[in-house]
C-alpha positions as CSV (number, residue, x, y, z in Angstrom):
1,M,-18.5,-4.7,-11.9
2,D,-21.9,-3.0,-11.3
3,S,-24.2,-2.2,-14.0
4,P,-25.4,1.3,-13.6
5,T,-29.1,2.2,-14.1
6,I,-30.2,5.9,-13.9
7,I,-34.0,6.3,-13.6
8,S,-35.6,9.8,-13.1
9,I,-38.5,12.1,-13.4
10,T,-37.1,15.6,-13.0
11,D,-38.1,19.2,-13.6
12,R,-34.4,20.1,-14.1
13,E,-32.6,20.7,-17.3
14,L,-31.4,17.3,-18.7
15,D,-27.5,17.2,-18.9
16,M,-26.7,14.5,-21.5
17,D,-22.9,14.6,-20.8
18,A,-23.4,14.0,-17.0
19,L,-25.9,11.3,-17.6
20,L,-23.6,9.5,-20.1
21,A,-20.9,9.8,-17.6
22,Q,-22.8,7.9,-15.0
23,I,-23.2,4.9,-17.4
24,T,-19.7,4.9,-18.8
25,L,-17.5,2.0,-17.3
26,P,-13.9,1.3,-17.9
27,T,-15.1,-1.3,-20.3
28,T,-17.5,0.9,-22.2
29,G,-16.6,1.6,-25.9
30,A,-20.1,2.5,-27.2
31,A,-23.2,4.2,-26.2
32,A,-26.4,4.9,-28.1
33,I,-28.5,7.9,-27.0
34,F,-32.0,8.8,-27.9
35,A,-33.0,12.5,-27.0
36,G,-36.7,13.4,-27.5
37,I,-36.9,17.0,-28.3
38,V,-40.0,19.4,-28.1
39,R,-41.1,20.4,-31.7
40,G,-41.9,23.9,-32.6
41,E,-44.0,22.7,-35.4
42,T,-46.1,19.7,-35.5
43,S,-47.7,17.8,-38.4
44,R,-50.0,15.5,-36.5
45,G,-53.4,16.4,-38.2
46,D,-53.2,19.9,-39.5
47,T,-49.6,21.3,-39.4
48,H,-49.4,23.8,-36.4
49,K,-47.1,25.6,-34.2
50,T,-46.3,24.5,-30.7
51,E,-45.6,27.3,-28.3
52,Y,-44.7,24.9,-25.4
53,L,-45.5,21.5,-24.0
54,D,-46.6,20.9,-20.3
55,Y,-45.4,17.5,-19.2
56,E,-46.8,15.8,-15.9
57,A,-46.1,12.3,-14.5
58,Y,-47.1,10.4,-11.4
59,Q,-43.7,10.1,-10.1
60,P,-43.7,7.0,-8.1
61,M,-45.4,4.9,-10.6
62,A,-43.5,6.4,-13.6
63,E,-40.2,5.6,-12.1
64,E,-41.3,2.0,-11.2
65,K,-42.4,1.4,-14.8
66,M,-39.1,3.0,-16.0
67,R,-37.3,0.4,-13.8
68,Q,-39.4,-2.3,-15.5
69,V,-38.2,-1.1,-18.9
70,A,-34.7,-1.2,-17.9
71,E,-35.0,-4.6,-16.5
72,E,-36.5,-5.7,-19.9
73,I,-33.6,-4.1,-21.7
74,R,-31.2,-6.1,-19.6
75,K,-33.0,-9.4,-20.3
76,K,-33.0,-8.7,-24.0
77,W,-29.5,-7.3,-24.3
78,P,-27.3,-8.6,-21.4
79,S,-24.3,-7.1,-22.9
80,V,-25.7,-3.6,-22.2
81,E,-23.6,-2.2,-19.3
82,G,-25.5,1.0,-18.3
83,I,-29.0,2.4,-18.9
84,V,-30.3,6.0,-18.6
85,I,-34.1,6.6,-18.6
86,V,-34.9,10.1,-17.7
87,Q,-38.0,12.2,-18.4
88,R,-38.3,15.9,-17.8
89,T,-41.6,17.5,-16.5
90,G,-42.9,20.9,-16.5
91,R,-43.3,23.6,-19.2
92,L,-40.9,22.9,-22.0
93,Y,-40.2,25.1,-25.1
94,P,-39.4,24.0,-28.7
95,G,-35.9,22.8,-28.9
96,T,-35.7,21.6,-25.4
97,P,-34.9,17.9,-24.6
98,S,-37.7,16.2,-22.7
99,T,-36.5,12.6,-22.7
100,I,-33.2,10.9,-22.7
101,I,-32.7,7.1,-23.1
102,A,-29.1,5.9,-23.4
103,C,-27.5,2.5,-23.3
104,S,-23.8,1.8,-23.1
105,S,-21.8,-1.4,-23.8
106,A,-18.3,-2.7,-24.6
107,H,-19.1,-2.6,-28.4
108,R,-21.5,-1.0,-31.0
109,D,-22.4,-4.2,-32.3
110,S,-23.7,-5.5,-29.0
111,G,-27.3,-4.3,-29.2
112,V,-26.9,-0.7,-27.8
113,F,-28.8,0.8,-30.7
114,E,-31.6,-1.6,-30.5
115,A,-31.9,-1.3,-26.7
116,A,-32.1,2.4,-26.8
117,R,-35.0,2.2,-29.4
118,Y,-36.7,-0.3,-27.4
119,G,-36.3,1.9,-24.3
120,I,-38.1,4.8,-25.9
121,D,-40.8,2.7,-27.4
122,R,-41.6,1.0,-24.1
123,L,-41.5,4.3,-22.2
124,K,-44.2,5.6,-24.6
125,E,-46.1,2.5,-24.1
126,I,-46.3,1.9,-20.4
127,V,-44.9,4.9,-18.4
128,P,-47.6,7.3,-17.1
129,I,-46.3,10.7,-18.4
130,W,-48.7,13.1,-19.9
131,K,-48.3,16.1,-22.2
132,K,-50.4,19.0,-23.0
133,E,-49.6,20.8,-26.2
134,I,-50.2,24.7,-26.2
135,G,-49.9,26.3,-29.5
136,S,-51.6,27.8,-32.5
137,L,-54.6,25.4,-32.2
138,G,-55.1,26.1,-28.6
139,E,-54.6,23.5,-25.8
140,K,-54.9,19.7,-26.1
141,W,-53.7,16.8,-24.2
142,I,-51.8,14.5,-26.4
143,E,-52.9,10.8,-26.1
144,G,-50.6,7.9,-27.0
145,K,-52.0,4.9,-29.1
146,Y,-51.1,2.4,-26.5
147,H,-53.2,1.7,-23.5
148,P,-51.4,-0.9,-20.8
149,K,-53.4,-4.1,-20.2
150,P,-53.6,-5.5,-16.7
151,G,-50.3,-6.7,-15.5
152,E,-48.1,-4.5,-17.9
């Protein structure tokens, strides 16, 4: 049976039900889903309002790194059946899903929670996605704490 892997950078609305359906097999009994949502209020530094975020990505490289993350998940959690790693780009307003990471498997105790958590953590670490925050404090590019080393 094929192990579906859905990787995408898109400017379209994210449909969690449709994505989950693509990684649900006849043997699937569990799925863990992480959805990143645009905050309307941020407590990083001084608490401030966010009007919207502008997400950008270098699509070919971003999707290649997303595939790398999926491969890492499959090596660490061989019981994972399906994987979704999707990032939305463009102007996103508070309350809008920006990222969906989902992992499916036959049972909830087979690592799907850990695999989904690993997926979002690695996406933040190595996938070239940038966001600019526009809000009450003006405009600011938000930098992650991790900078990939050669070969990552």
